[in-house]
Phi, psi and omega in degrees: 000133183269144174303139180086358180282149172247105185250127176253140171258117186240128179176174183287164177300139176086005183274350176112010181299310181294326178297321177300316179299317181294325176295316179297320182283348183081015179276343178225142179267138178290146177283340176202154178078190181228159176247120177266123184253153172293131180301147178106175181290155174232156176243146182235124176246118183272172180297323174258146183298335178048049177271154175283113187294336181273355185252146177289165184306312182300318181292326175296319184286323184278358182307312180299328180287322177295320177297324180281356178084018178289139180305142190299318180298316178295319180298318179297319180293317180293323177294318178297320178296319180295320177296322178296323181294333179260013174082024182242026174297132183100352179250019185300328185259005179283147173272155181307323182294342180270359184251152174287169179301318178295321179292321177297323178292325176297321177299317179298320178294318178300318179297323180290333185261353187293339179273008183065035178298144176256345176246123182244119177259127186229119185255089181048054188291338186250009187298326185268003185266157176292161188298319181296314179296320181297314180297319179296317180290329173302311180297315181295322179296316179298318178296317180296316180298320180291315183293326183260003179062041184279148165259128187236134168243120194235122178267133179206157171261354189263119174301316186294318178293317182297319180293318182296319187275327202267153164266343181204142181233131171256119178267129183249150178274173172296166179305134357285128188293138172213167181278116180264334181206143178238107191244124175274134173256089190276063177235146185282170173243155358288159177245159182193209185302317182299319179292315183298331182256009184267169182293324182296318179298314181298320180293317177299319180297318178297317181295313182294320178299317179295320179295322179292318178298320179295321179295319179294319180292323180296324184275346185277000000 
């Protein structure tokens, strides 16, 4: 995997997509072989925001810095900067219950990036959101990844989301999961409305859907 790449893992539930992320993050040990990681810090965004409900937004974001022993004044400034990068400037003192689902996910992304991570692991972060919020966060994520030079590994069940976001898609089979197809989405960034409604996007979606159907049939 190349630095700066946006890689999506696409496949059915239970095929091992989330397990791959956990192996990369060091949260799970491999039963065989080794995992080679990109040097530097990484951030992990789970499907649920997993915020501390009793803590304000700023305190949720600076938690990794406090654990790392960063001085409180510096941690607060870095947390505020991270919130601004995800569009939540002015919400530093809000509690999670005061935020929408999309805003809570933005807080989770800010927390993952506050350590200046260059590798961002995302486990279906937008699956529970409404379509309008999901599309907006797709665009914001691409802009953030480009501006900060992030390498992203993104788990999704959605063909359409994977094509829109990715420079490369790995299609996985049913359990036991394996890589059935490695598909390059050779379209430039930034992407937006014109790409989403264009012929190239539709063609990529048809191709990825066909590869996914073939992978499912092969495993059945």
